[in-house]
N, C-alpha and C positions, 0 to 999 in steps of 0.2 A: 921481513921482506917477503912479498908474495911470489910464488913460483910462476914462470911464464905460462904453464898449462892452466893454472887457476885463473890468470888474467885473461887468457884466450877464451876459456869457458864462460867467464863473466861477460866478455864482449859479445860472444855469440848469443848468449841468453838475452842480453839487452837488445841486440838487433832483432832477434826473433820476436821479442815482446813488443817492440815498436812496430814491426811489420804487421802484427796481428791486432794491434789496437784498433778498436772500432769494427772489427770483423767478427761476426758471430760464427763460431765453429760449429761443426755438425753435432758435437756433444752439447753445446749450449742452445742451439736452435731446435725447436720441436714444432710439430704440427699443432695448430690451434683448431684447424678444421680438417677432418679426414673425410673422404668420400662417405656418404650416407650408406649405412648397412641395411640390407634387406629391402632394397628399393624395388617396388613393384611398378611397372610401367606397362600401359596398354600399347599393343602394337600400333604403329603408325602415329604415335604421339611423340612429343619432344621431351627430352630430359637434360638437365644440367648437373654434372658432377662437380662438387666444390672441393677446393683444396686451399689451405693457407698455412703459413708458418708464423711463429712468434715475431720474428724480425725479417720482413720481406725485402729489406734494402739489399741491393746487389744479388738478389736471388732469382734464378731462372727456373721456371716451372715447365715440366713436360709430363705428358700422359702416356701410359704404356698399357699393353694388353698382356695378360697372362692367361694360359689356357686351363689352369686350375688355381686354387687359392694358395698353393704351397710354393709354386715356382715364381721366379722373377725372370720371365723369359726375355725381358728387355727388348720387346718388340714395340717400338714407338708407334703411337697413333699418328698416322699420316693425315694431315689436313685435307679435307675434301668438302664439297658442298653440303654433305650430310653429317660429317663428323669433323669438328674443328675446335681448336683451343681458342678461348676468348679470355684473355688475361690469364688468370690462374686456373680457370675452370675449363671443363670439357663439355661441349654442347654436342648432343646427338639428336639430330632432327629425324623425324619419321622413323622411329625405332623399328627394327626388323628382328624378329625372333631368329631367323636363320643366320644373320650376320652380326648381331650385337649381343648374343647370349654368352658373353665372356666375362672374365674378371678384369677390372680396370684398376690401376693405381697411379699415384702421382709421385713424381720425383722433384725434389727441390735442391738445386745446386747453387752454392755461393760462387759467383763468377770470379771473385777475387782470390779465394783460397782453394777453389776446386773441390771443396768438401760438400757432400750431399747427404740427404736423408730420403727415405722412401716411406710413403704413407701405408696405411693398411689398405688392402684391396677390397673391392666390392663387386658383387655380381649383379647384373641386371636380371631381375625376374620379370620376364616379358610374358604378358598374358595375351591370348588371342583377342582380336577386336570383336569377333563374333563367336560366342560360345554356343556349341550345340546343346540342346536340352539333354538332361541326364536321362538314363534308361528309365528310372522311376517316374520321371515327369511324363515321358512318352507313354508308359503303361497307363498312367492315370488319365492322360488325354484320350487314349484309345477307348477306355472304359466309359468315360463320361461323354465322349463325342465332342468335346470342346477343345 
């Protein structure tokens, strides 16, 4: 004869298994697309950061800013005309060195289980739209008169 504790444990395990059927847990789900690393963007151009997971069913995506590559400051990107989420991706229009030189990362949370995963972070390397000539180029220009 089975003990009542064993029967209760079996029932709880069975209910838990049925509840999680078809739901990919954080341990099972993983990113298939992480934000591109070493992305170089010219100032005032547009950029799209991509993010995707193995099983996107019932997954909610959000983008966040970190002020260094080690922290997960959990400051969500607030939609604006210049920075907005488009599906799973983050679009930054008219990139600005002063306001967009941060680390960005994606969070994917299963809305049924509440479990989530965080992507690798990427920093935008923003170049000036107009580069000043180097010192060597200016010296050469002064010597040749061209």
